[in-house]
DOKOL-432807 format. One record per residue (C-alpha): residue number from 1; residue in three letters; x, y, z. Coordinates in Angstrom, 2 decimals, always signed. Layout:
<rs>
- n res px py pz
- NUM ALA X Y Z
...
</rs>
This chain:
<rs>
- n res px py pz
- 1 MET +76.35 +106.93 +162.62
- 2 THR +78.75 +109.55 +161.00
- 3 SER +76.58 +112.49 +159.85
- 4 LEU +77.36 +113.23 +155.96
- 5 ILE +78.66 +116.48 +156.50
- 6 ASP +81.82 +115.25 +158.72
- 7 VAL +82.43 +112.76 +155.77
- 8 ILE +82.28 +115.21 +153.02
- 9 PHE +84.49 +117.74 +155.00
- 10 ILE +87.48 +115.20 +155.45
- 11 LEU +86.58 +114.13 +151.89
- 12 LEU +88.05 +117.49 +151.08
- 13 LEU +90.50 +118.30 +153.10
- 14 PHE +92.00 +115.08 +151.88
- 15 PHE +91.88 +116.22 +148.18
- 16 LEU +92.72 +119.59 +149.81
- 17 LEU +96.22 +118.16 +151.15
- 18 THR +97.02 +115.80 +148.22
- 19 SER +96.67 +117.65 +145.33
- 20 THR +99.47 +120.48 +143.96
- 21 PHE +98.47 +123.71 +142.38
- 22 THR +101.13 +124.40 +140.62
- 23 ARG +101.43 +124.11 +136.51
- 24 PHE +102.58 +121.50 +135.01
- 25 GLY +103.58 +122.90 +131.77
- 26 GLU +102.69 +125.71 +130.40
- 27 LEU +102.88 +125.92 +126.63
- 28 SER +101.66 +129.59 +124.96
- 29 VAL +99.44 +129.25 +121.83
- 30 SER +98.28 +131.98 +119.65
- 31 THR +95.62 +132.24 +117.17
- 32 GLY +96.59 +133.62 +113.64
- 33 GLY +96.79 +137.60 +113.25
- 34 ALA +96.51 +139.52 +110.22
- 35 GLY +98.96 +140.45 +107.69
- 36 ALA +101.71 +138.95 +109.72
- 37 GLY +105.13 +139.39 +107.91
- 38 VAL +107.22 +136.78 +105.77
- 39 ALA +110.30 +135.28 +107.81
- 40 ALA +113.57 +136.27 +105.67
- 41 GLY +115.63 +133.17 +104.15
- 42 SER +113.81 +129.68 +103.37
- 43 PRO +111.43 +127.88 +105.52
- 44 ILE +112.70 +125.13 +107.73
- 45 PHE +110.02 +121.77 +107.87
- 46 LEU +109.81 +119.37 +110.76
- 47 ARG +108.02 +116.19 +109.43
- 48 LEU +106.70 +115.05 +113.36
- 49 GLU +105.57 +111.13 +112.53
- 50 ALA +105.15 +108.33 +115.82
- 51 ASP +108.60 +106.88 +115.53
- 52 GLY +110.71 +110.21 +114.36
- 53 LEU +110.52 +113.19 +112.41
- 54 THR +112.50 +114.72 +109.38
- 55 LEU +114.51 +118.08 +109.63
- 56 ASN +114.30 +119.39 +105.79
- 57 GLY +114.14 +115.47 +104.75
- 58 THR +116.94 +114.25 +107.03
- 59 ARG +115.21 +111.61 +109.34
- 60 HIS +116.11 +112.47 +113.08
- 61 ALA +115.08 +111.16 +116.63
- 62 LEU +113.13 +113.94 +119.11
- 63 ASP +116.15 +113.87 +121.35
- 64 THR +118.78 +114.78 +118.64
- 65 ILE +116.49 +117.58 +117.26
- 66 VAL +117.72 +120.39 +118.79
- 67 PRO +121.41 +120.39 +118.15
- 68 ALA +119.98 +119.77 +114.43
- 69 LEU +117.88 +122.63 +114.50
- 70 GLU +120.88 +124.85 +116.53
- 71 ALA +122.17 +124.70 +112.59
- 72 PHE +119.38 +126.57 +110.67
- 73 ALA +119.78 +129.52 +114.09
- 74 PRO +119.45 +132.63 +111.50
- 75 GLY +121.61 +135.44 +112.44
- 76 ASN +121.50 +139.10 +113.38
- 77 GLY +118.09 +138.68 +115.64
- 78 ASP +116.03 +137.60 +112.45
- 79 GLU +113.41 +134.58 +112.48
- 80 ALA +113.14 +131.55 +110.62
- 81 ALA +109.76 +130.13 +110.28
- 82 VAL +109.30 +126.64 +111.39
- 83 LEU +106.91 +124.95 +109.78
- 84 ILE +105.49 +121.78 +111.44
- 85 SER +103.64 +118.68 +109.80
- 86 VAL +101.58 +115.87 +111.69
- 87 ALA +101.56 +112.39 +110.62
- 88 ASP +97.74 +111.08 +110.79
- 89 ASP +98.94 +108.40 +114.05
- 90 VAL +101.22 +111.06 +115.62
- 91 THR +99.61 +111.39 +119.48
- 92 SER +98.67 +115.46 +120.70
- 93 GLN +101.52 +114.51 +123.53
- 94 ARG +104.33 +114.26 +120.82
- 95 LEU +103.13 +117.54 +119.44
- 96 VAL +103.20 +119.49 +122.56
- 97 ASP +107.13 +117.55 +123.64
- 98 LEU +108.34 +118.88 +120.01
- 99 LEU +106.32 +122.28 +120.97
- 100 ALA +108.31 +122.24 +123.99
- 101 LEU +111.45 +121.31 +122.71
- 102 LEU +111.10 +124.13 +120.48
- 103 ARG +110.64 +127.07 +122.84
- 104 PRO +114.48 +128.00 +123.83
- 105 PHE +114.01 +129.32 +119.98
- 106 ASP +112.86 +132.83 +120.03
- 107 TRP +114.28 +133.03 +116.98
- 108 ALA +111.56 +130.24 +115.63
- 109 ASP +108.71 +131.31 +114.42
- 110 VAL +106.41 +127.76 +114.49
- 111 THR +103.57 +127.09 +112.60
- 112 VAL +101.37 +123.49 +112.59
- 113 LEU +100.49 +123.02 +109.46
- 114 GLY +96.85 +121.70 +109.67
</rs>
């Protein structure tokens, strides 16, 4: 009969060799700061729904939002406020997908409304 320690050692080796230790995706989230300034220009409103999203009242699919947002990019290194409103039936994965799409826009000051 095999000893229990041998079985545990073999299972430990199996799980160590079959798992990965890299992060699949990383999304930086920060808490609100005190005394934040107001972004120049008018804010950009995104309404995230289960079947699509609206950008300032215009319907878009999730995969077409990047070119539509590029039209709102401010010039001269300014920032623009991007306000995201989430519908009740939206999953957290869908919100993370949208936030990952917004990550390359360094001019976007993203705020998720509660």
